[in-house]
DRENDO-1510 file (C-alpha; in Angstrom, 1 decimal, always signed):
<recs>
REC; n; res; u; v; w
REC; 1; MET; +24.7; +68.3; -138.4 .
REC; 2; GLU; +27.1; +69.6; -141.3 .
REC; 3; TYR; +26.0; +73.7; -141.7 .
REC; 4; GLY; +25.0; +72.7; -145.2 .
REC; 5; ASP; +22.2; +70.6; -143.9 .
REC; 6; GLU; +21.0; +73.2; -141.2 .
REC; 7; ILE; +21.0; +75.9; -144.2 .
REC; 8; VAL; +18.2; +73.3; -146.1 .
REC; 9; ARG; +16.4; +73.0; -142.2 .
REC; 10; ARG; +16.2; +76.6; -142.2 .
REC; 11; VAL; +14.6; +76.9; -145.3 .
REC; 12; ARG; +12.2; +74.2; -144.9 .
REC; 13; GLU; +11.0; +76.0; -142.0 .
REC; 14; LEU; +10.8; +79.3; -143.3 .
REC; 15; ALA; +8.8; +77.7; -146.2 .
REC; 16; PRO; +5.2; +78.1; -144.4 .
REC; 17; THR; +6.1; +81.9; -144.1 .
REC; 18; LEU; +7.0; +82.4; -147.9 .
REC; 19; ALA; +3.5; +80.7; -148.8 .
REC; 20; GLU; +1.7; +83.2; -146.9 .
REC; 21; ARG; +3.7; +86.4; -148.6 .
REC; 22; ALA; +3.2; +84.4; -152.3 .
REC; 23; PRO; +0.2; +86.4; -152.3 .
REC; 24; ASP; +1.8; +89.8; -151.6 .
REC; 25; ALA; +4.9; +89.1; -153.4 .
REC; 26; GLU; +2.7; +88.4; -156.5 .
REC; 27; ARG; +0.7; +91.6; -156.6 .
REC; 28; ALA; +3.6; +93.9; -155.7 .
REC; 29; ARG; +5.9; +92.0; -158.3 .
REC; 30; ARG; +8.7; +91.6; -156.3 .
REC; 31; LEU; +9.5; +90.0; -153.1 .
REC; 32; PRO; +8.7; +91.4; -149.6 .
REC; 33; ASP; +11.4; +93.0; -148.1 .
REC; 34; ALA; +10.6; +90.7; -145.2 .
REC; 35; THR; +11.6; +87.3; -147.2 .
REC; 36; ILE; +14.9; +88.8; -148.5 .
REC; 37; ALA; +16.0; +89.5; -144.8 .
REC; 38; ASP; +14.8; +86.6; -143.4 .
REC; 39; LEU; +16.5; +84.3; -146.6 .
REC; 40; ALA; +19.9; +85.9; -145.6 .
REC; 41; GLY; +19.1; +85.1; -142.2 .
REC; 42; THR; +19.5; +81.4; -143.2 .
REC; 43; GLY; +22.9; +81.9; -144.4 .
REC; 44; LEU; +21.6; +80.7; -148.1 .
REC; 45; PHE; +23.0; +83.9; -150.0 .
REC; 46; ASP; +26.8; +83.1; -148.7 .
REC; 47; MET; +26.5; +79.6; -149.4 .
REC; 48; LEU; +28.9; +80.0; -152.1 .
REC; 49; VAL; +30.9; +82.9; -151.2 .
REC; 50; PRO; +34.4; +81.8; -151.0 .
REC; 51; LYS; +35.9; +81.5; -147.3 .
REC; 52; ARG; +38.8; +84.6; -148.0 .
REC; 53; PHE; +35.4; +86.9; -148.3 .
REC; 54; GLY; +33.9; +85.8; -145.2 .
REC; 55; GLY; +31.3; +83.0; -146.9 .
REC; 56; ALA; +30.6; +79.2; -146.0 .
REC; 57; GLU; +31.9; +78.0; -149.2 .
REC; 58; LEU; +29.3; +75.2; -149.5 .
REC; 59; GLY; +28.8; +73.2; -152.3 .
REC; 60; PHE; +25.9; +72.9; -155.2 .
REC; 61; GLU; +24.5; +70.0; -153.8 .
REC; 62; ALA; +23.3; +72.1; -150.3 .
REC; 63; MET; +21.8; +74.8; -152.0 .
REC; 64; ALA; +20.4; +73.2; -154.5 .
REC; 65; ALA; +18.4; +71.4; -151.8 .
REC; 66; ALA; +17.8; +74.7; -150.0 .
REC; 67; CYS; +16.7; +76.3; -153.1 .
REC; 68; ARG; +14.2; +73.4; -153.4 .
REC; 69; GLU; +12.3; +73.9; -150.3 .
REC; 70; ALA; +12.3; +77.5; -150.8 .
REC; 71; GLY; +10.4; +76.5; -154.4 .
REC; 72; ALA; +8.0; +74.5; -152.3 .
REC; 73; GLY; +6.2; +77.5; -150.1 .
REC; 74; CYS; +6.8; +80.0; -153.2 .
REC; 75; ALA; +8.0; +79.6; -156.4 .
REC; 76; SER; +9.3; +83.6; -156.9 .
REC; 77; THR; +11.4; +83.4; -154.1 .
REC; 78; GLY; +12.7; +79.5; -154.7 .
REC; 79; TRP; +13.9; +80.9; -158.1 .
REC; 80; LEU; +15.5; +84.0; -156.8 .
REC; 81; SER; +17.1; +82.1; -154.2 .
REC; 82; VAL; +19.0; +80.3; -156.5 .
REC; 83; ILE; +19.3; +83.5; -158.3 .
REC; 84; TYR; +20.9; +85.5; -155.5 .
REC; 85; THR; +23.1; +82.5; -154.0 .
REC; 86; LEU; +24.3; +81.7; -157.5 .
REC; 87; HIS; +24.9; +84.8; -158.6 .
REC; 88; ASN; +27.4; +85.1; -155.6 .
REC; 89; TRP; +29.4; +82.2; -157.1 .
REC; 90; MET; +29.8; +83.8; -160.5 .
REC; 91; VAL; +30.9; +86.5; -158.7 .
REC; 92; ALA; +33.4; +85.0; -157.3 .
REC; 93; LEU; +34.6; +84.0; -160.4 .
REC; 94; LEU; +35.3; +87.5; -161.3 .
REC; 95; PRO; +38.7; +89.0; -161.1 .
REC; 96; GLU; +39.9; +89.4; -157.3 .
REC; 97; GLN; +39.8; +93.2; -157.1 .
REC; 98; ALA; +36.1; +92.7; -158.1 .
REC; 99; GLN; +34.7; +90.5; -155.4 .
REC; 100; ALA; +36.6; +92.6; -153.1 .
REC; 101; GLU; +34.3; +95.6; -154.5 .
REC; 102; VAL; +31.3; +93.5; -154.2 .
REC; 103; TRP; +31.7; +92.3; -150.4 .
REC; 104; ALA; +33.2; +95.2; -148.8 .
REC; 105; ASP; +30.6; +95.6; -146.7 .
REC; 106; ARG; +29.0; +92.3; -146.1 .
REC; 107; THR; +29.4; +88.5; -147.1 .
REC; 108; TYR; +26.6; +87.9; -149.8 .
REC; 109; ALA; +25.5; +90.6; -152.4 .
REC; 110; LEU; +22.1; +90.8; -154.9 .
REC; 111; VAL; +23.1; +90.5; -158.2 .
REC; 112; PRO; +21.0; +89.6; -161.2 .
REC; 113; CYS; +22.6; +88.1; -164.4 .
REC; 114; VAL; +20.9; +88.2; -167.6 .
REC; 115; LEU; +23.3; +85.6; -170.1 .
REC; 116; ALA; +21.6; +86.9; -173.3 .
REC; 117; PRO; +24.1; +89.2; -175.2 .
REC; 118; THR; +21.7; +91.7; -176.3 .
REC; 119; GLY; +24.4; +94.3; -175.6 .
REC; 120; THR; +27.4; +95.7; -176.9 .
REC; 121; ALA; +30.7; +97.0; -175.6 .
REC; 122; GLU; +33.4; +98.7; -177.0 .
REC; 123; PRO; +37.0; +98.5; -175.6 .
REC; 124; ALA; +38.2; +101.8; -174.2 .
REC; 125; ASP; +41.0; +102.5; -172.0 .
REC; 126; GLY; +41.5; +100.4; -169.3 .
REC; 127; GLY; +38.4; +98.5; -169.6 .
REC; 128; HIS; +35.1; +98.5; -172.0 .
REC; 129; ARG; +32.2; +100.7; -172.6 .
REC; 130; VAL; +28.8; +99.0; -172.4 .
REC; 131; THR; +25.4; +99.7; -173.7 .
REC; 132; GLY; +22.1; +97.5; -174.4 .
REC; 133; ARG; +19.2; +96.1; -173.0 .
REC; 134; TRP; +18.4; +93.1; -171.2 .
REC; 135; SER; +15.2; +91.9; -170.3 .
REC; 136; TRP; +14.4; +88.5; -167.6 .
REC; 137; GLY; +16.4; +90.9; -164.9 .
REC; 138; SER; +15.0; +88.6; -162.1 .
REC; 139; GLY; +15.8; +89.9; -159.0 .
REC; 140; VAL; +16.9; +93.2; -159.6 .
REC; 141; MET; +14.4; +95.1; -157.8 .
REC; 142; HIS; +16.6; +94.2; -154.5 .
REC; 143; ALA; +20.1; +94.3; -156.5 .
REC; 144; GLY; +23.2; +96.0; -155.5 .
REC; 145; HIS; +24.7; +94.9; -158.9 .
REC; 146; VAL; +23.8; +93.9; -161.9 .
REC; 147; LEU; +25.4; +91.0; -164.3 .
REC; 148; VAL; +25.2; +91.5; -168.3 .
REC; 149; MET; +26.2; +89.9; -171.0 .
REC; 150; ALA; +27.8; +92.3; -174.1 .
REC; 151; LEU; +29.5; +91.2; -177.4 .
REC; 152; VAL; +32.8; +92.8; -178.1 .
REC; 153; THR; +34.1; +92.7; -181.5 .
REC; 154; ALA; +37.8; +93.2; -181.4 .
REC; 155; ASP; +40.3; +92.7; -184.2 .
REC; 156; GLY; +37.6; +91.4; -186.6 .
REC; 157; GLU; +36.0; +88.5; -183.8 .
REC; 158; ILE; +33.4; +88.9; -181.8 .
REC; 159; GLU; +33.9; +87.6; -177.8 .
REC; 160; PRO; +30.8; +87.6; -175.6 .
REC; 161; ARG; +31.9; +88.8; -172.0 .
REC; 162; LEU; +30.0; +89.1; -169.2 .
REC; 163; PHE; +30.2; +93.1; -167.4 .
REC; 164; LEU; +29.4; +93.6; -163.9 .
REC; 165; LEU; +27.7; +96.9; -162.6 .
REC; 166; PRO; +26.8; +98.6; -159.8 .
REC; 167; ARG; +22.6; +98.9; -159.5 .
REC; 168; ALA; +23.3; +102.8; -159.3 .
REC; 169; GLU; +24.7; +102.9; -163.1 .
REC; 170; VAL; +21.7; +101.3; -164.8 .
REC; 171; ALA; +18.2; +101.6; -165.6 .
REC; 172; VAL; +15.7; +99.6; -164.3 .
REC; 173; HIS; +12.2; +99.2; -166.7 .
REC; 174; ASP; +8.7; +98.3; -165.4 .
REC; 175; VAL; +7.6; +95.8; -167.9 .
REC; 176; TRP; +7.3; +92.7; -165.3 .
REC; 177; HIS; +3.2; +92.1; -165.9 .
REC; 178; THR; +3.1; +88.4; -166.3 .
REC; 179; SER; +0.9; +85.7; -166.0 .
REC; 180; GLY; +3.3; +83.9; -163.7 .
REC; 181; MET; +6.8; +84.6; -161.1 .
REC; 182; ARG; +5.3; +87.6; -160.8 .
REC; 183; GLY; +6.9; +87.7; -157.5 .
REC; 184; THR; +10.3; +87.5; -159.2 .
REC; 185; GLY; +10.1; +91.3; -160.5 .
REC; 186; SER; +12.4; +90.0; -163.8 .
REC; 187; ASN; +12.1; +93.9; -164.7 .
REC; 188; ASP; +14.2; +95.2; -168.1 .
REC; 189; ILE; +17.9; +96.5; -167.3 .
REC; 190; GLU; +19.5; +98.6; -169.8 .
REC; 191; VAL; +22.8; +100.4; -169.6 .
REC; 192; GLN; +24.1; +103.6; -172.4 .
REC; 193; GLY; +27.6; +103.7; -172.8 .
REC; 194; VAL; +28.6; +102.9; -169.0 .
REC; 195; PHE; +32.0; +102.6; -168.4 .
REC; 196; VAL; +33.1; +99.1; -166.9 .
REC; 197; PRO; +37.3; +98.4; -165.6 .
REC; 198; ALA; +38.9; +95.6; -166.7 .
REC; 199; HIS; +38.6; +94.1; -163.5 .
REC; 200; ARG; +34.8; +93.9; -163.6 .
REC; 201; SER; +34.3; +91.6; -166.8 .
REC; 202; VAL; +35.2; +88.2; -167.7 .
REC; 203; PRO; +35.2; +86.4; -170.8 .
REC; 204; LEU; +32.1; +84.0; -171.6 .
REC; 205; ALA; +34.3; +80.9; -172.3 .
REC; 206; GLU; +36.2; +81.1; -169.8 .
REC; 207; LEU; +32.9; +80.8; -167.5 .
REC; 208; ALA; +31.5; +78.1; -169.5 .
REC; 209; GLU; +35.2; +75.6; -169.1 .
REC; 210; GLY; +35.6; +76.2; -165.9 .
REC; 211; ARG; +39.1; +78.7; -166.4 .
REC; 212; SER; +37.8; +81.9; -164.9 .
REC; 213; PRO; +40.0; +84.1; -162.7 .
REC; 214; GLY; +38.3; +83.6; -160.1 .
REC; 215; SER; +39.2; +79.8; -160.6 .
REC; 216; ARG; +43.0; +81.2; -160.3 .
REC; 217; VAL; +42.5; +82.5; -156.8 .
REC; 218; HIS; +40.3; +80.6; -155.1 .
REC; 219; PRO; +41.7; +76.9; -154.7 .
REC; 220; ALA; +38.8; +74.9; -154.4 .
REC; 221; PRO; +37.3; +72.7; -157.1 .
REC; 222; LEU; +33.7; +75.1; -156.7 .
REC; 223; TYR; +35.3; +77.7; -158.3 .
REC; 224; ARG; +36.9; +75.6; -161.2 .
REC; 225; THR; +32.8; +73.9; -162.4 .
REC; 226; PRO; +31.7; +75.0; -165.7 .
REC; 227; LEU; +28.8; +77.4; -165.7 .
REC; 228; VAL; +26.4; +76.1; -167.6 .
REC; 229; PRO; +25.5; +72.8; -166.1 .
REC; 230; VAL; +25.2; +73.8; -162.5 .
REC; 231; PHE; +23.0; +77.1; -163.5 .
REC; 232; ALA; +21.1; +74.6; -165.5 .
REC; 233; LEU; +20.5; +71.7; -162.6 .
REC; 234; THR; +20.1; +74.3; -159.3 .
REC; 235; GLY; +17.6; +76.4; -161.4 .
REC; 236; ALA; +15.6; +73.0; -161.9 .
REC; 237; ALA; +15.5; +72.7; -158.2 .
REC; 238; PRO; +13.2; +75.2; -157.2 .
REC; 239; VAL; +10.8; +74.0; -159.7 .
REC; 240; LEU; +11.1; +70.5; -158.6 .
REC; 241; GLY; +10.2; +72.2; -155.5 .
REC; 242; VAL; +7.0; +73.9; -156.5 .
REC; 243; ALA; +5.7; +70.3; -157.6 .
REC; 244; GLU; +6.6; +69.1; -154.1 .
REC; 245; GLY; +4.6; +71.7; -152.3 .
REC; 246; VAL; +1.4; +71.6; -154.8 .
REC; 247; LEU; +1.6; +67.3; -154.1 .
REC; 248; ALA; +1.5; +67.9; -150.4 .
REC; 249; ARG; -1.0; +70.3; -150.7 .
REC; 250; PHE; -3.2; +68.0; -152.5 .
REC; 251; ALA; -2.6; +65.3; -150.4 .
REC; 252; GLU; -3.8; +67.3; -147.7 .
REC; 253; ARG; -6.5; +68.4; -150.1 .
REC; 254; MET; -7.4; +64.9; -150.5 .
REC; 255; GLN; -8.4; +64.4; -146.9 .
REC; 256; GLY; -11.3; +66.4; -146.5 .
REC; 257; ARG; -13.2; +67.2; -150.0 .
REC; 258; VAL; -16.3; +66.1; -150.8 .
REC; 259; MET; -17.0; +65.3; -154.5 .
REC; 260; ALA; -20.3; +66.9; -155.9 .
REC; 261; TYR; -23.3; +64.8; -156.4 .
REC; 262; SER; -22.1; +61.6; -155.0 .
REC; 263; GLY; -21.1; +62.9; -151.3 .
REC; 264; LYS; -18.0; +60.9; -151.6 .
REC; 265; LYS; -14.6; +61.9; -150.2 .
REC; 266; GLN; -12.0; +62.2; -152.9 .
REC; 267; ARG; -9.8; +60.0; -150.4 .
REC; 268; ASP; -11.8; +57.2; -150.9 .
REC; 269; LEU; -11.8; +57.3; -154.8 .
REC; 270; SER; -9.5; +54.8; -156.2 .
REC; 271; SER; -8.6; +57.3; -159.2 .
REC; 272; ALA; -7.6; +59.7; -156.7 .
REC; 273; GLN; -5.0; +57.4; -155.0 .
REC; 274; VAL; -3.7; +56.3; -157.8 .
REC; 275; ARG; -3.2; +60.3; -159.4 .
REC; 276; LEU; -1.5; +60.8; -155.8 .
REC; 277; ALA; +0.7; +57.3; -156.1 .
REC; 278; ALA; +1.4; +58.4; -159.6 .
REC; 279; ALA; +2.8; +61.6; -158.8 .
REC; 280; THR; +4.8; +60.8; -155.9 .
REC; 281; ALA; +6.9; +58.7; -157.7 .
REC; 282; ASP; +7.1; +60.7; -160.6 .
REC; 283; LEU; +8.1; +63.5; -158.4 .
REC; 284; ALA; +10.7; +61.1; -156.3 .
REC; 285; ALA; +12.5; +59.9; -159.6 .
REC; 286; ALA; +13.4; +63.5; -160.9 .
REC; 287; ARG; +14.5; +64.1; -157.2 .
REC; 288; LEU; +16.8; +61.5; -157.8 .
REC; 289; LEU; +17.8; +62.3; -161.0 .
REC; 290; LEU; +18.5; +65.7; -160.1 .
REC; 291; ASP; +20.9; +64.9; -157.2 .
REC; 292; ASP; +22.6; +62.3; -159.4 .
REC; 293; ALA; +23.2; +64.4; -161.9 .
REC; 294; LEU; +24.4; +67.6; -159.8 .
REC; 295; ARG; +26.8; +65.2; -157.8 .
REC; 296; GLY; +28.1; +63.8; -160.9 .
REC; 297; VAL; +28.9; +67.2; -162.0 .
REC; 298; VAL; +30.4; +68.1; -158.5 .
REC; 299; HIS; +32.4; +64.6; -158.6 .
REC; 300; ALA; +33.9; +65.2; -162.2 .
REC; 301; VAL; +35.2; +68.8; -161.9 .
REC; 302; ALA; +37.1; +67.7; -158.5 .
REC; 303; ASP; +38.9; +64.9; -160.8 .
REC; 304; GLY; +39.2; +67.2; -163.8 .
REC; 305; SER; +37.2; +65.0; -166.2 .
REC; 306; CYS; +33.5; +67.4; -166.8 .
REC; 307; ASP; +33.5; +66.4; -170.4 .
REC; 308; MET; +30.8; +67.8; -172.9 .
REC; 309; ARG; +29.0; +65.0; -172.4 .
REC; 310; LEU; +28.8; +65.3; -169.0 .
REC; 311; ARG; +27.4; +69.1; -169.6 .
REC; 312; ALA; +25.1; +68.1; -171.9 .
REC; 313; ARG; +23.4; +65.7; -169.8 .
REC; 314; ALA; +23.0; +68.6; -167.0 .
REC; 315; ARG; +21.5; +70.0; -169.6 .
REC; 316; LEU; +19.1; +67.0; -170.4 .
REC; 317; VAL; +18.2; +66.3; -166.5 .
REC; 318; ALA; +17.6; +69.9; -165.9 .
REC; 319; ALA; +14.9; +69.9; -168.7 .
REC; 320; HIS; +13.5; +66.4; -167.9 .
REC; 321; VAL; +13.1; +67.4; -164.7 .
REC; 322; ALA; +11.4; +71.0; -165.0 .
REC; 323; GLY; +9.2; +68.8; -167.6 .
REC; 324; THR; +8.4; +66.4; -165.5 .
REC; 325; SER; +7.0; +69.1; -162.3 .
REC; 326; ARG; +5.3; +71.6; -164.9 .
REC; 327; ARG; +3.2; +68.1; -166.0 .
REC; 328; VAL; +2.9; +66.8; -162.1 .
REC; 329; VAL; +1.9; +70.2; -161.1 .
REC; 330; ASN; -0.9; +70.6; -164.3 .
REC; 331; ASP; -2.1; +66.6; -162.9 .
REC; 332; LEU; -2.7; +67.7; -159.6 .
REC; 333; CYS; -4.7; +70.8; -160.4 .
REC; 334; ALA; -6.5; +69.0; -162.8 .
REC; 335; ALA; -7.5; +66.8; -160.2 .
REC; 336; ALA; -8.0; +69.4; -157.5 .
REC; 337; GLY; -11.6; +70.8; -159.1 .
REC; 338; ALA; -12.5; +74.0; -160.3 .
REC; 339; SER; -12.4; +75.8; -156.8 .
REC; 340; ALA; -8.5; +75.4; -156.8 .
REC; 341; GLN; -8.8; +77.9; -159.5 .
REC; 342; PHE; -9.7; +81.2; -157.7 .
REC; 343; THR; -7.4; +83.6; -156.8 .
REC; 344; GLY; -6.9; +82.7; -153.6 .
REC; 345; SER; -5.8; +79.2; -154.1 .
REC; 346; PRO; -1.7; +78.1; -154.3 .
REC; 347; PHE; -2.9; +75.9; -157.1 .
REC; 348; GLN; -3.7; +78.3; -159.4 .
REC; 349; ARG; -0.5; +80.0; -158.8 .
REC; 350; ALA; +1.7; +77.5; -158.8 .
REC; 351; GLN; -0.2; +76.5; -162.2 .
REC; 352; ARG; +0.8; +79.8; -163.5 .
REC; 353; ASP; +3.8; +79.9; -162.0 .
REC; 354; VAL; +5.6; +76.5; -162.8 .
REC; 355; ASN; +4.2; +77.4; -166.6 .
REC; 356; THR; +5.7; +80.5; -167.5 .
REC; 357; ILE; +9.3; +79.4; -165.6 .
REC; 358; SER; +9.4; +76.1; -167.6 .
REC; 359; GLY; +9.3; +78.5; -170.7 .
REC; 360; HIS; +13.3; +79.4; -169.5 .
REC; 361; VAL; +15.5; +78.7; -172.3 .
REC; 362; VAL; +17.4; +76.2; -170.2 .
REC; 363; PHE; +14.5; +74.5; -169.8 .
REC; 364; ASP; +13.3; +73.6; -173.5 .
REC; 365; PRO; +13.2; +69.9; -173.5 .
REC; 366; ASP; +13.5; +69.9; -177.8 .
REC; 367; GLU; +17.3; +71.5; -177.6 .
REC; 368; ALA; +18.4; +70.2; -174.7 .
REC; 369; TYR; +17.7; +66.6; -175.7 .
REC; 370; ARG; +18.8; +67.6; -179.3 .
REC; 371; LEU; +21.8; +68.7; -177.5 .
REC; 372; TYR; +22.6; +65.5; -175.5 .
REC; 373; GLY; +21.4; +62.8; -178.4 .
REC; 374; ARG; +24.3; +64.7; -181.0 .
REC; 375; ILE; +26.7; +64.3; -178.6 .
REC; 376; GLU; +26.2; +60.9; -177.1 .
REC; 377; LEU; +26.4; +59.9; -181.1 .
REC; 378; GLY; +29.7; +61.8; -181.6 .
REC; 379; LEU; +28.4; +64.8; -183.7 .
REC; 380; ASP; +29.7; +68.3; -183.1 .
REC; 381; PRO; +26.7; +70.2; -181.5 .
REC; 382; GLY; +27.1; +73.2; -183.1 .
REC; 383; PRO; +28.7; +76.6; -182.8 .
REC; 384; VAL; +26.5; +78.4; -180.4 .
REC; 385; THR; +25.6; +75.9; -178.0 .
REC; 386; LEU; +24.2; +76.8; -173.7 .
REC; 387; VAL; +26.6; +74.0; -172.5 .
</recs>
């Protein structure tokens, strides 16, 4: 068995424990420390860390499969599995000195990243002075470092740059009071005039085009991959996992559920059988589509041909998979009966979680479909495009 497959197996075996801990994560509005330790123990977090720094340097396909398994147990855990694993890859795209600082004591880091450019950075001697406040800091409650996007104005030009800061240099505001995805602890991050040396920042354009400083340090195609396609596709993986987890629970519930008034078991109703089959087909198709799109990006990068059309397709697929997962979860939760809405039921939690995470900008179907349509038809996608 390949090492990547072994990590997927370990996370799959951990998923029932993640499901048991989901209520505690929701109440605490952060993952239990034991969950972080267990995920680290599977080898998940260092899957994309370069071998030079002790990591496994595996690919996105195995990583996405593992995060899908985590999502089947707990949506918040699945999402942070992507956050922490993918952002170790993003650290590998920074200048080598920054990588050495982050991984000085261990082979992985816990690093939230906010790509919305809601901060500003002023050039200073040897770096920049960063100020701003960023929402949606998923994973900040266990972070050792943070990555934030800020706009730099120099010589009349505005440049978005990503900045790496130690957790001790930022303030965290407790604002994460939500109906879903509560276990992610996605609180606000604030920085006031903190100096960030030049080796801890990189222009967004270099990340988006796969030509970052890290790509010149690490020869594997993994580190030449454009940011947005893998962010979108790996982010969709745990959303699909949530739906797959709900499908498995729904099939189990059907076996013993007795319908009010008729006294029939739900498994004997043709309507329930059809609903189960339709959900199975929809999620199987979504999984194949996701795997194909991710494989296509990986192969294109290796061949040097990851063009704008392929990148737009990644956005299209991610939005479609998230939308399909959301529809299936809501459909199955409706068919599971009113008792599935009690607060102790995993159905209602999964429903709230998937409805919340589907609102992420990268899964916006209107924008993703519009973007793909324009590029497919040979039109300019626009000046500011997440692709």
